[in-house]
N, C-alpha and C positions, 0 to 999 in steps of 0.2 A: 283540424277539419272539424267541423262544427253540428252539430245535427243536420243543418241547413243544408248540407254539402251532400247526403245519402239520403235518397229515399227507395229503400230496398224492397223486391215485391214479394220477397218468402218471409220475412221475419219485420218484428216490430225493434226497432232501436233509439236509444236515450240515453245521455251520460249524465247523471246526476254524484255529484260533489266530487267528481274525479271517479266515477265507477259506471262501467258502461255495460247496459242492460239488457240483452237480448231477447227479444219474447219471441217465440214460435208460436205465430197465432193460426193454427188451421186443430183447433181441438175437437171438431169430429172425423180428422184422419188422425187423432192421436199424437199431433205435432211432430211429424216425421222430419230428421235433418234428411233433406233429400242431399242428390249431388247438388243440382242448382242452388241449393241453398249453404252447402258448404263451400261451393265457388263464390259465390256472395259476401258469405262470412271472410274467407282470404282476402278477398279484395279489400272489405271494410277494413280489417284489422292491418293490411300494408298501407291503406290512407290515410292512418294516424299517423300525422307525422312530429305532430309535438310529444316529446317523452314523457311531460308531465300530465298531457290532457286524460288521459287514462290508465290508471295504477294497477285497475282489476276487472275482468269483464266477468257476470254473469250471466248464466245463457238457463232460460227458463219454460215453461209452458202455458200458454193461456188455456183456460177453464178448469173441470176438476180432474180428477184421477177415476173417479167413478168405482174404484177396487180398489180392497188393502194387498199390500205384498204377500206372499205367501213365507211361511215361516221361514223353508232355506234362504229366499233371500234376505231377510230382516237379520238371520244369522249372519249371512257372508256380508250384509254391510256392516254391520256393527262390526266384526272381525278387522276390516279393512278402514274405519275410523279408529279403533284403538290401536293398531298397528300391530 
């Protein structure tokens, strides 16, 4: 499957050097992952037929965060990253 075969309605999609990049593109709504966008992601992943086409997928959001995470969140994320 190439970029030309998919025209997602709920996110942007591209492949760069074997990495698929999903960009949730509704920053005014804080880039929600809705039931519709989740279903579309499932269809996208099922449609990747070539095993070496995409080795990893990055999911990101458009726009800026607009606030800093709380101290508790930063500690939890750090602990999770360190194992």
